[in-house]
Residue frames as a rotation matrix with the C-alpha (Angstrom) as fourth column:
MET 1
-0.619 -0.775 -0.126 120.14
0.106 0.077 -0.991 -45.01
0.778 -0.627 0.034 -69.71
ALA 2
-0.534 0.497 0.683 117.20
-0.839 -0.410 -0.358 -43.78
0.102 -0.765 0.636 -67.51
ASN 3
0.470 0.811 -0.348 115.26
-0.768 0.570 0.293 -46.88
0.436 0.130 0.891 -68.39
PHE 4
0.100 -0.573 -0.814 118.11
0.139 0.818 -0.558 -49.16
0.985 -0.057 0.161 -67.46
TYR 5
-0.815 -0.400 0.418 118.50
-0.253 -0.404 -0.879 -47.35
0.521 -0.822 0.228 -64.19
GLU 6
-0.234 0.852 0.469 114.79
-0.972 -0.215 -0.095 -47.63
0.020 -0.478 0.878 -63.31
LYS 7
0.636 0.532 -0.559 114.60
-0.589 0.803 0.094 -51.33
0.499 0.269 0.824 -64.24
HIS 8
0.509 -0.536 -0.674 117.83
0.328 0.844 -0.424 -52.77
0.796 -0.006 0.605 -63.09
ILE 9
-0.587 -0.808 -0.054 119.43
0.364 -0.204 -0.909 -50.49
0.724 -0.553 0.413 -60.50
LEU 10
-0.457 0.450 0.767 116.68
-0.646 -0.761 0.062 -48.53
0.612 -0.467 0.639 -58.78
PRO 11
0.538 0.813 -0.224 114.65
-0.417 0.488 0.767 -51.52
0.733 -0.319 0.601 -57.48
GLY 12
0.275 -0.499 -0.822 117.57
0.722 0.671 -0.166 -52.91
0.634 -0.548 0.545 -55.60
LEU 13
-0.742 -0.530 0.411 118.47
0.173 -0.744 -0.646 -49.49
0.648 -0.408 0.643 -54.23
LEU 14
-0.127 0.820 0.558 114.96
-0.709 -0.469 0.527 -48.89
0.694 -0.329 0.641 -53.00
THR 15
0.639 0.386 -0.666 114.73
0.069 0.833 0.549 -52.37
0.766 -0.396 0.506 -51.43
CYS 16
-0.189 -0.858 -0.477 118.09
0.764 0.177 -0.621 -51.88
0.617 -0.482 0.622 -49.68
ALA 17
-0.757 -0.083 0.649 117.19
-0.185 -0.924 -0.334 -48.28
0.627 -0.373 0.684 -48.44
CYS 18
0.090 0.929 0.358 113.70
-0.781 -0.157 0.604 -49.24
0.618 -0.334 0.712 -47.36
GLY 19
0.678 0.083 -0.731 115.09
0.251 0.908 0.336 -52.33
0.691 -0.411 0.594 -45.52
SER 20
-0.380 -0.829 0.410 117.46
-0.224 -0.347 -0.911 -50.29
0.897 -0.438 -0.054 -43.34
PRO 21
-0.661 0.103 -0.744 117.22
0.636 0.603 -0.481 -51.29
0.399 -0.791 -0.464 -39.55
ALA 22
-0.922 0.281 -0.267 115.59
-0.067 -0.793 -0.605 -47.96
-0.382 -0.540 0.750 -38.61
ILE 23
-0.506 0.734 -0.453 112.85
-0.836 -0.289 0.466 -48.41
0.211 0.614 0.760 -41.24
MET 24
-0.418 0.268 -0.868 112.33
0.013 0.957 0.290 -51.99
0.908 0.110 -0.403 -40.49
ARG 25
-0.911 0.023 -0.412 111.75
0.412 0.005 -0.911 -51.04
-0.019 -1.000 -0.014 -36.81
GLN 26
-0.664 0.686 -0.299 109.03
-0.665 -0.724 -0.183 -48.65
-0.342 0.077 0.937 -38.06
ARG 27
-0.426 0.503 -0.752 107.44
-0.613 0.451 0.649 -51.34
0.665 0.737 0.116 -40.03
ALA 28
-0.646 0.022 -0.763 107.35
0.440 0.828 -0.348 -53.62
0.624 -0.561 -0.545 -37.02
LEU 29
-0.929 0.299 -0.219 105.33
0.045 -0.495 -0.867 -50.96
-0.368 -0.815 0.447 -35.09
VAL 30
-0.455 0.746 -0.487 102.57
-0.831 -0.551 -0.069 -50.69
-0.319 0.373 0.871 -37.73
VAL 31
-0.464 0.204 -0.862 102.15
-0.699 0.513 0.498 -53.77
0.544 0.834 -0.096 -39.71
PRO 32
-0.916 0.049 -0.397 101.28
0.233 0.872 -0.431 -56.21
0.325 -0.487 -0.810 -36.96
GLN 33
-0.702 0.692 -0.171 98.16
-0.246 -0.460 -0.853 -54.13
-0.669 -0.557 0.493 -36.25
ALA 34
-0.479 0.544 -0.688 96.55
-0.852 -0.103 0.513 -55.19
0.208 0.832 0.513 -39.51
GLN 35
-0.667 0.347 0.659 93.67
-0.115 0.826 -0.552 -57.72
-0.736 -0.444 -0.511 -39.45
GLY 36
0.401 0.883 0.245 91.19
-0.032 0.281 -0.959 -59.49
-0.916 0.377 0.140 -41.70
LYS 37
0.547 -0.162 0.821 91.49
0.836 0.156 -0.526 -58.87
-0.043 0.974 0.221 -45.45
VAL 38
0.322 -0.545 -0.774 94.41
0.265 -0.733 0.626 -56.55
-0.909 -0.407 -0.092 -45.89
LEU 39
0.818 -0.134 0.560 95.40
0.519 -0.252 -0.817 -54.29
0.251 0.958 -0.137 -48.87
GLU 40
0.225 -0.797 -0.560 98.91
0.557 -0.366 0.746 -53.06
-0.800 -0.480 0.362 -49.00
LEU 41
0.991 0.130 0.003 99.57
0.088 -0.652 -0.753 -49.98
-0.096 0.747 -0.657 -51.15
GLY 42
0.548 -0.828 -0.122 102.83
-0.680 -0.356 -0.642 -49.93
0.488 0.434 -0.757 -52.89
ILE 43
0.991 -0.046 0.126 104.03
-0.033 0.828 0.559 -53.30
-0.130 -0.558 0.819 -51.71
GLY 44
0.440 -0.876 -0.196 107.37
-0.898 -0.427 -0.108 -52.73
0.011 0.224 -0.975 -53.30
GLY 45
-0.353 -0.687 -0.635 109.78
-0.650 0.668 -0.362 -55.54
0.673 0.286 -0.682 -52.44
GLY 46
0.374 0.644 -0.668 107.52
0.026 0.712 0.701 -57.03
0.927 -0.280 0.249 -49.93
LEU 47
-0.623 -0.782 0.031 109.53
-0.015 -0.027 -1.000 -55.88
0.782 -0.623 0.006 -46.89
ASN 48
-0.277 0.553 0.786 106.27
-0.939 -0.330 -0.099 -55.68
0.205 -0.765 0.610 -44.78
LEU 49
0.264 0.532 -0.804 105.21
-0.482 0.795 0.368 -59.35
0.835 0.290 0.467 -45.41
ALA 50
-0.481 -0.495 -0.724 107.32
0.346 0.651 -0.676 -60.78
0.806 -0.575 -0.142 -42.49
PHE 51
-0.986 -0.013 0.164 105.50
-0.139 -0.464 -0.875 -58.62
0.087 -0.886 0.456 -40.00
TYR 52
-0.164 0.977 -0.140 101.86
-0.725 -0.023 0.689 -59.72
0.669 0.214 0.712 -40.72
ASP 53
-0.700 -0.036 0.713 100.35
-0.593 0.585 -0.553 -61.80
-0.398 -0.810 -0.431 -37.97
PRO 54
-0.751 0.386 -0.537 98.71
-0.277 0.553 0.786 -64.76
0.600 0.738 -0.308 -39.66
ARG 55
-0.750 0.535 -0.390 96.57
0.650 0.487 -0.583 -65.35
-0.122 -0.690 -0.713 -36.56
LYS 56
-0.257 0.637 -0.727 94.73
0.190 -0.704 -0.684 -61.98
-0.948 -0.314 0.060 -37.35
VAL 57
-0.333 -0.068 -0.940 95.19
-0.766 -0.562 0.312 -61.66
-0.550 0.824 0.136 -41.04
GLU 58
0.557 0.577 0.598 93.02
-0.039 0.737 -0.675 -63.64
-0.830 0.352 0.433 -43.52
SER 59
0.400 -0.416 0.817 94.94
0.911 0.282 -0.302 -62.52
-0.105 0.864 0.492 -46.60
VAL 60
-0.004 -0.533 -0.846 97.28
0.122 -0.840 0.529 -59.88
-0.993 -0.101 0.068 -47.94
THR 61
0.591 0.100 0.801 96.80
0.806 -0.025 -0.591 -58.26
-0.039 0.995 -0.095 -51.40
GLY 62
-0.060 -0.689 -0.722 99.61
0.388 -0.683 0.619 -56.12
-0.920 -0.243 0.309 -52.48
VAL 63
0.813 0.329 0.481 99.64
0.556 -0.191 -0.809 -53.65
-0.174 0.925 -0.338 -55.35
ASP 64
0.047 -0.843 -0.537 102.59
0.064 -0.533 0.843 -51.98
-0.997 -0.074 0.029 -57.05
PRO 65
0.845 0.287 -0.451 103.15
-0.356 -0.327 -0.875 -50.47
-0.399 0.900 -0.174 -60.52
SER 66
0.013 -0.956 -0.292 106.75
-0.991 -0.050 0.120 -51.88
-0.130 0.288 -0.949 -60.81
PRO 67
0.790 0.317 -0.524 107.06
-0.393 0.919 -0.036 -55.36
0.470 0.235 0.851 -62.22
GLU 68
-0.124 -0.947 -0.297 110.64
-0.079 0.307 -0.948 -55.60
0.989 -0.094 -0.113 -60.92
LEU 69
-0.676 -0.114 0.728 109.45
-0.702 -0.204 -0.683 -54.84
0.226 -0.972 0.058 -57.36
ARG 70
0.463 0.883 0.074 106.44
-0.885 0.456 0.094 -57.07
0.049 -0.108 0.993 -57.70
ALA 71
0.456 -0.362 -0.813 108.83
-0.135 0.875 -0.466 -59.96
0.879 0.322 0.350 -58.45
LYS 72
-0.642 -0.763 0.073 110.83
-0.163 0.043 -0.986 -59.21
0.749 -0.645 -0.152 -55.40
ALA 73
-0.364 0.608 0.705 107.63
-0.929 -0.180 -0.324 -59.10
-0.070 -0.773 0.631 -53.24
MET 74
0.617 0.604 -0.505 106.59
-0.666 0.742 0.074 -62.46
0.419 0.291 0.860 -54.53
ALA 75
0.260 -0.646 -0.718 109.79
0.299 0.761 -0.576 -63.96
0.918 -0.065 0.391 -53.15
ALA 76
-0.358 -0.389 0.849 109.86
-0.629 -0.571 -0.527 -62.09
0.690 -0.723 -0.040 -49.88
PRO 77
-0.822 0.014 -0.569 109.61
0.346 0.806 -0.480 -64.16
0.452 -0.592 -0.667 -46.61
HIS 78
-0.294 0.770 0.566 106.36
-0.887 -0.440 0.138 -64.36
0.356 -0.462 0.813 -44.76
ALA 79
-0.358 0.289 0.888 104.49
-0.651 0.605 -0.459 -66.83
-0.670 -0.742 -0.028 -42.59
PRO 80
-0.995 -0.103 0.005 103.79
-0.068 0.688 0.722 -69.95
-0.077 0.718 -0.691 -44.49
SER 81
-0.405 0.913 0.044 100.14
0.873 0.400 -0.279 -69.87
-0.272 -0.074 -0.959 -43.58
LEU 82
-0.158 0.390 -0.907 99.64
-0.052 -0.921 -0.386 -66.24
-0.986 -0.014 0.165 -44.77
ALA 83
0.282 0.416 0.864 97.77
0.869 0.271 -0.414 -65.99
-0.406 0.868 -0.286 -48.05
VAL 84
-0.162 -0.455 -0.876 99.60
0.007 -0.888 0.460 -63.42
-0.987 0.068 0.147 -50.14
ARG 85
0.385 0.288 0.877 98.67
0.895 0.117 -0.431 -62.05
-0.227 0.950 -0.213 -53.66
VAL 86
-0.318 -0.531 -0.785 100.63
0.206 -0.847 0.490 -59.35
-0.925 -0.006 0.379 -55.57
GLU 87
0.389 0.631 0.671 98.94
0.862 0.008 -0.506 -57.48
-0.325 0.776 -0.541 -58.37
ALA 88
-0.713 -0.493 0.499 99.86
0.669 -0.692 0.272 -54.75
0.211 0.527 0.823 -60.90
GLY 89
0.449 0.862 0.236 98.18
0.777 -0.507 0.372 -51.47
0.441 0.016 -0.898 -59.98
ALA 90
-0.656 -0.496 0.568 98.53
0.238 -0.851 -0.469 -47.88
0.716 -0.173 0.676 -58.80
ALA 91
-0.737 0.297 -0.607 97.21
0.609 -0.098 -0.787 -46.56
-0.293 -0.950 -0.108 -55.46
GLU 92
-0.760 0.398 -0.513 95.33
-0.353 -0.916 -0.188 -43.93
-0.545 0.038 0.837 -57.36
ALA 93
-0.024 0.812 -0.583 93.25
-0.969 0.125 0.214 -46.37
0.246 0.570 0.784 -59.29
LEU 94
-0.632 -0.285 0.721 92.75
-0.597 0.772 -0.217 -49.50
-0.495 -0.568 -0.658 -57.26
PRO 95
-0.529 0.466 -0.709 91.16
-0.623 0.354 0.697 -52.40
0.576 0.811 0.103 -59.22
PHE 96
-0.888 0.240 -0.393 88.95
0.421 0.768 -0.483 -53.45
0.186 -0.594 -0.783 -56.30
ALA 97
0.035 0.990 0.133 85.34
0.560 -0.130 0.818 -53.12
0.828 0.045 -0.559 -55.31
ASP 98
-0.082 0.123 0.989 84.09
-0.592 -0.804 0.051 -50.77
0.802 -0.581 0.138 -52.68
GLN 99
0.249 0.116 0.961 84.48
-0.963 0.138 0.233 -51.85
-0.105 -0.984 0.146 -49.07
SER 100
0.654 -0.104 -0.749 86.56
-0.306 0.869 -0.388 -54.85
0.692 0.483 0.537 -49.95
PHE 101
-0.215 -0.875 -0.434 89.25
0.348 0.347 -0.871 -54.74
0.913 -0.338 0.229 -47.17
ASP 102
0.787 0.399 -0.470 89.30
0.558 -0.136 0.819 -54.53
0.263 -0.907 -0.329 -43.38
SER 103
0.400 -0.679 -0.615 92.73
0.262 -0.558 0.787 -52.93
-0.878 -0.476 -0.045 -43.25
VAL 104
0.819 -0.441 0.368 94.80
0.302 -0.214 -0.929 -50.80
0.488 0.872 -0.042 -45.77
VAL 105
0.540 -0.754 -0.375 98.52
0.510 -0.061 0.858 -50.62
-0.670 -0.654 0.351 -45.00
CYS 106
0.810 -0.264 0.524 100.61
0.318 -0.553 -0.770 -47.79
0.493 0.791 -0.364 -46.42
THR 107
0.678 -0.669 -0.306 104.20
0.255 -0.177 0.951 -47.55
-0.690 -0.722 0.051 -45.51
PHE 108
-0.256 -0.859 -0.444 106.73
-0.017 -0.455 0.890 -45.30
-0.967 0.235 0.102 -47.22
THR 109
-0.349 0.278 0.895 104.44
0.908 0.335 0.251 -45.05
-0.230 0.900 -0.369 -50.26
LEU 110
0.682 0.721 -0.121 102.68
0.655 -0.676 -0.336 -41.65
-0.324 0.150 -0.934 -50.15
CYS 111
0.169 -0.687 -0.707 105.96
-0.051 -0.722 0.690 -39.99
-0.984 -0.080 -0.158 -50.77
SER 112
-0.834 -0.551 -0.042 106.12
-0.123 0.111 0.986 -41.47
-0.538 0.827 -0.161 -54.31
VAL 113
-0.068 0.771 0.634 102.55
0.893 0.329 -0.305 -41.79
-0.444 0.546 -0.711 -55.59
SER 114
-0.725 -0.241 0.645 101.76
0.600 -0.682 0.419 -39.22
0.339 0.691 0.639 -58.27
ASP 115
-0.232 0.713 0.662 98.56
-0.369 -0.694 0.618 -37.97
0.900 -0.101 0.424 -56.50
PRO 116
-0.962 -0.200 -0.189 98.36
0.079 0.458 -0.885 -38.63
0.263 -0.866 -0.425 -52.66
ALA 117
-0.650 0.756 0.080 94.96
-0.623 -0.470 -0.625 -37.32
-0.434 -0.456 0.777 -52.41
ARG 118
0.235 0.645 -0.727 93.51
-0.897 0.433 0.094 -39.65
0.375 0.629 0.680 -55.01
ALA 119
-0.498 -0.407 -0.766 95.47
-0.105 0.905 -0.412 -42.52
0.860 -0.125 -0.494 -53.49
LEU 120
-0.991 0.132 0.026 93.97
-0.015 0.084 -0.996 -41.84
-0.134 -0.988 -0.081 -50.04
ALA 121
-0.253 0.956 -0.147 90.51
-0.910 -0.287 -0.300 -41.43
-0.329 0.058 0.943 -51.51
GLU 122
0.038 0.047 -0.998 90.92
-0.643 0.766 0.012 -44.87
0.765 0.641 0.060 -53.08
ALA 123
-0.855 -0.354 -0.380 92.01
0.066 0.651 -0.756 -46.39
0.515 -0.671 -0.533 -49.82
LYS 124
-0.663 0.715 0.222 88.77
-0.616 -0.352 -0.705 -44.87
-0.426 -0.605 0.673 -48.22
ARG 125
0.030 0.765 -0.643 86.69
-0.984 0.137 0.117 -46.42
0.178 0.629 0.757 -50.99
VAL 126
0.029 -0.023 -0.999 87.90
-0.320 0.947 -0.031 -49.93
0.947 0.321 0.020 -50.55
LEU 127
-0.939 -0.309 0.149 87.89
-0.231 0.249 -0.940 -49.95
0.253 -0.918 -0.305 -46.79
LYS 128
-0.261 0.876 -0.405 84.94
0.624 0.474 0.621 -51.67
0.736 -0.091 -0.671 -45.03
PRO 129
0.460 0.407 0.789 82.94
-0.396 -0.701 0.593 -49.68
0.794 -0.586 -0.161 -42.44
GLY 130
0.954 -0.081 0.289 85.03
-0.271 0.179 0.946 -49.76
-0.128 -0.980 0.149 -39.30
GLY 131
0.650 -0.742 0.164 88.12
0.723 0.538 -0.433 -50.58
0.233 0.400 0.887 -41.19
GLN 132
0.646 -0.558 -0.521 91.52
0.105 -0.611 0.785 -48.95
-0.756 -0.562 -0.335 -40.41
PHE 133
0.809 -0.558 0.182 94.16
0.068 -0.220 -0.973 -47.26
0.583 0.800 -0.140 -42.55
LEU 134
0.761 -0.625 -0.175 97.61
0.360 0.182 0.915 -48.06
-0.540 -0.759 0.363 -41.06
PHE 135
0.849 -0.377 0.370 100.40
0.176 -0.459 -0.871 -45.81
0.498 0.804 -0.324 -42.09
CYS 136
0.428 -0.813 -0.394 104.11
0.406 -0.217 0.888 -44.97
-0.808 -0.540 0.237 -41.63
GLU 137
0.701 -0.105 0.706 105.39
0.648 -0.319 -0.691 -42.27
0.298 0.942 -0.155 -43.96
HIS 138
-0.324 -0.782 -0.532 108.31
0.792 -0.532 0.300 -39.99
-0.518 -0.323 0.792 -44.21
GLY 139
0.420 0.501 0.756 107.72
0.811 -0.582 -0.065 -36.38
0.408 0.640 -0.651 -45.13
LEU 140
0.175 -0.280 0.944 107.99
0.040 -0.956 -0.291 -32.67
0.984 0.089 -0.156 -44.46
SER 141
-0.446 -0.427 -0.787 109.82
0.813 0.174 -0.555 -31.96
0.374 -0.888 0.269 -41.24
PRO 142
0.706 0.673 -0.221 108.18
0.694 -0.594 0.406 -29.48
0.142 -0.440 -0.887 -38.64
ALA 143
0.071 -0.761 -0.645 111.73
0.561 -0.504 0.657 -27.76
-0.825 -0.408 0.391 -38.33
PRO 144
0.853 0.334 -0.400 111.88
-0.082 -0.672 -0.736 -24.77
-0.515 0.661 -0.546 -40.59
GLN 145
0.075 -0.881 -0.468 115.50
-0.873 -0.285 0.397 -25.17
-0.483 0.378 -0.790 -41.53
VAL 146
-0.611 -0.276 0.742 115.16
0.024 0.931 0.365 -28.82
-0.791 0.241 -0.562 -42.24
ALA 147
0.319 0.908 0.271 111.97
0.492 0.085 -0.866 -28.09
-0.810 0.410 -0.420 -44.30
LYS 148
0.602 -0.181 -0.778 113.85
-0.592 -0.755 -0.283 -25.46
-0.535 0.631 -0.562 -46.36
TRP 149
-0.532 -0.821 -0.210 116.53
-0.734 0.323 0.597 -27.89
-0.422 0.471 -0.774 -47.37
GLN 150
-0.385 0.417 0.823 113.92
0.367 0.888 -0.279 -30.55
-0.847 0.195 -0.494 -48.13
ARG 151
0.668 0.740 -0.077 112.23
0.235 -0.309 -0.922 -28.27
-0.706 0.598 -0.380 -50.55
ARG 152
0.311 -0.727 -0.612 115.66
-0.811 -0.539 0.227 -27.36
-0.495 0.426 -0.757 -52.11
LEU 153
-0.671 -0.739 0.061 116.73
-0.621 0.605 0.498 -30.83
-0.405 0.296 -0.865 -52.68
ASP 154
0.040 0.828 0.560 113.40
-0.273 0.548 -0.791 -32.36
-0.961 -0.121 0.248 -53.55
PRO 155
0.689 0.312 -0.654 113.80
-0.686 -0.011 -0.727 -32.12
-0.234 0.950 0.206 -57.38
VAL 156
-0.142 -0.847 -0.513 117.08
-0.856 0.365 -0.366 -33.85
0.497 0.387 -0.777 -57.57
TRP 157
-0.695 -0.102 0.711 116.16
-0.576 0.671 -0.467 -36.36
-0.430 -0.735 -0.525 -54.85
SER 158
0.302 0.922 0.242 112.87
-0.472 0.365 -0.802 -37.26
-0.828 0.128 0.546 -56.61
ARG 159
0.581 -0.108 -0.807 114.64
-0.799 0.112 -0.590 -37.94
0.154 0.988 -0.021 -59.91
LEU 160
-0.440 -0.863 -0.248 117.22
-0.745 0.505 -0.436 -40.26
0.501 -0.007 -0.865 -58.26
ALA 161
-0.894 0.066 0.444 114.83
-0.336 0.558 -0.759 -41.98
-0.298 -0.827 -0.477 -55.90
GLY 162
-0.840 0.536 0.086 112.05
0.510 0.726 0.462 -43.22
0.184 0.432 -0.883 -58.20
GLY 163
-0.218 0.792 0.571 109.66
0.195 -0.537 0.820 -40.28
0.956 0.290 -0.038 -57.69
CYS 164
0.093 0.222 -0.971 110.09
0.970 0.200 0.138 -40.18
0.225 -0.954 -0.197 -53.96
HIS 165
0.277 0.089 0.957 109.41
0.109 -0.992 0.060 -36.71
0.955 0.088 -0.285 -52.53
LEU 166
-0.616 -0.567 -0.547 110.98
0.626 0.069 -0.777 -35.29
0.478 -0.821 0.312 -49.26
ASN 167
-0.998 0.051 0.034 108.58
-0.060 -0.909 -0.412 -32.44
0.010 -0.414 0.910 -48.66
ARG 168
-0.247 0.962 -0.121 105.05
-0.032 0.117 0.993 -34.05
0.969 0.249 0.002 -48.60
PRO 169
-0.569 0.137 0.811 103.21
-0.809 -0.273 -0.521 -33.40
0.151 -0.952 0.266 -45.32
VAL 170
-0.905 0.133 -0.404 101.98
0.129 0.991 0.039 -36.65
0.405 -0.017 -0.914 -43.79
SER 171
-0.629 0.688 -0.362 99.15
0.621 0.164 -0.767 -35.88
-0.468 -0.707 -0.530 -41.11
GLN 172
-0.406 0.502 -0.764 97.80
-0.375 -0.854 -0.362 -32.87
-0.833 0.139 0.535 -42.94
THR 173
-0.721 0.099 -0.686 97.35
-0.658 0.211 0.723 -34.92
0.216 0.973 -0.087 -46.07
LEU 174
-0.881 0.339 -0.330 95.48
0.387 0.918 -0.091 -37.54
0.272 -0.208 -0.939 -44.27
VAL 175
-0.434 0.717 -0.546 93.15
0.431 -0.368 -0.824 -35.20
-0.791 -0.593 -0.149 -42.52
ALA 176
-0.518 0.249 -0.818 92.59
-0.651 -0.736 0.187 -33.25
-0.556 0.629 0.543 -45.82
ALA 177
-0.802 0.167 -0.573 91.53
-0.365 0.623 0.692 -36.66
0.472 0.764 -0.439 -47.39
GLY 178
0.214 0.960 0.181 88.90
-0.792 0.061 0.608 -37.22
0.572 -0.273 0.773 -44.74
LEU 179
0.245 -0.246 -0.938 90.92
0.361 0.921 -0.147 -39.64
0.900 -0.302 0.314 -42.53
ARG 180
0.748 0.131 0.651 91.04
-0.522 -0.490 0.698 -39.34
0.411 -0.862 -0.298 -38.77
PRO 181
0.013 -0.808 -0.589 94.58
0.097 0.587 -0.804 -40.27
0.995 -0.046 0.086 -37.50
SER 182
0.360 0.170 0.917 94.58
-0.808 -0.435 0.398 -41.03
0.467 -0.884 -0.019 -33.81
PRO 183
0.652 -0.416 -0.634 97.08
0.010 -0.831 0.555 -41.02
-0.758 -0.369 -0.538 -32.22
VAL 184
0.849 -0.526 0.046 99.92
0.056 0.003 -0.998 -39.96
0.525 0.851 0.032 -34.56
GLU 185
0.582 -0.795 -0.171 103.48
0.449 0.139 0.883 -40.82
-0.678 -0.591 0.438 -33.44
LYS 186
0.938 -0.306 0.163 106.28
-0.066 -0.618 -0.783 -38.53
0.341 0.724 -0.600 -34.84
ALA 187
0.575 -0.816 -0.054 110.03
-0.017 -0.077 0.997 -38.67
-0.818 -0.572 -0.058 -34.66
TYR 188
0.386 -0.611 -0.691 113.21
-0.921 -0.204 -0.333 -38.64
0.063 0.765 -0.642 -36.79
LEU 189
0.949 -0.056 -0.311 114.53
0.010 0.989 -0.149 -41.95
0.316 0.138 0.939 -37.76
HIS 190
0.716 -0.693 0.082 117.54
-0.018 0.100 0.995 -43.03
-0.698 -0.714 0.059 -35.80
LYS 191
-0.142 -0.986 0.086 120.79
0.294 0.041 0.955 -42.12
-0.945 0.161 0.284 -37.50
ALA 192
0.148 0.320 0.936 119.03
0.986 0.022 -0.163 -40.98
-0.073 0.947 -0.313 -40.73
PRO 193
-0.890 -0.405 0.209 119.67
0.435 -0.891 0.127 -37.56
0.134 0.204 0.970 -42.32
LYS 194
-0.530 0.750 -0.396 116.98
0.245 -0.311 -0.918 -35.24
-0.812 -0.584 -0.019 -41.11
ILE 195
-0.565 0.330 -0.756 116.05
-0.763 -0.557 0.327 -34.23
-0.313 0.762 0.567 -44.66
ALA 196
-0.282 0.443 -0.851 114.77
-0.523 0.673 0.523 -37.91
0.804 0.593 0.042 -45.23
GLY 197
-0.813 -0.208 -0.544 114.22
0.195 0.783 -0.591 -38.97
0.549 -0.587 -0.595 -41.64
TRP 198
-0.741 0.593 0.315 111.05
-0.639 -0.479 -0.602 -37.27
-0.206 -0.648 0.733 -40.38
VAL 199
-0.787 0.451 -0.421 108.40
0.160 0.808 0.567 -40.06
0.596 0.378 -0.708 -39.96
GLU 200
-0.500 0.703 0.506 104.83
-0.856 -0.313 -0.411 -40.10
-0.131 -0.638 0.758 -38.80
TRP 201
-0.750 0.131 -0.649 102.90
-0.168 0.911 0.377 -43.23
0.640 0.391 -0.661 -38.06
GLY 202
-0.722 0.575 0.384 99.64
-0.442 0.044 -0.896 -44.63
-0.532 -0.817 0.223 -36.62
ALA 203
-0.657 0.629 0.416 96.22
0.717 0.693 0.084 -45.65
-0.235 0.353 -0.906 -37.43
ALA 204
-0.829 0.453 -0.329 93.38
-0.457 -0.887 -0.069 -43.68
-0.323 0.093 0.942 -39.11
GLN 205
-0.462 0.783 0.417 89.72
0.681 0.614 -0.398 -44.29
-0.568 0.100 -0.817 -39.65
PRO 206
-0.645 0.323 0.693 87.50
0.480 -0.534 0.696 -42.65
0.595 0.781 0.189 -42.35
GLY 207
-0.423 0.506 -0.752 85.54
0.725 -0.309 -0.616 -39.63
-0.544 -0.805 -0.236 -40.96
């Protein structure tokens, strides 16, 4: 039953939830900043692809461990001139050489990877000197009461939402991994429940 849910129901639910108007507005703030050769961590259903600027982007390579989501990404709309490749892979063990990409894009992905520190170390490894890590992630709220409920609900939420966690800090995780985010924008998503609506976004450089 769990396998059926993960293969046939969860991919559609995730694509629908991650394609809400509020989240798509966040994607539009971050993704167009990408340039050169781009790696997208956790490409999922390909919801970012429509936001890449083909005048600045040479190619987009997306990785995701889910074959069902990769299939959706391959069919997702994007600029006809944009070269897109989708590969099987996990953010914690990227199948690419050091210093391969000008930009790494990570949106609503760190919440669900098994090891955020390892995923960020891999992102740093494949970034070229002077490259940028572009992110928009939901995570632990700074409000104590909201954070308390995030921690209480996280075990159930994670099981239902494909390993997504409510209570992972965003900026602190980036800094601990040796990335320098500047500036970092922070807000609650419009009309989203606060337990799942705290987002932080911006650009970071290895430091």
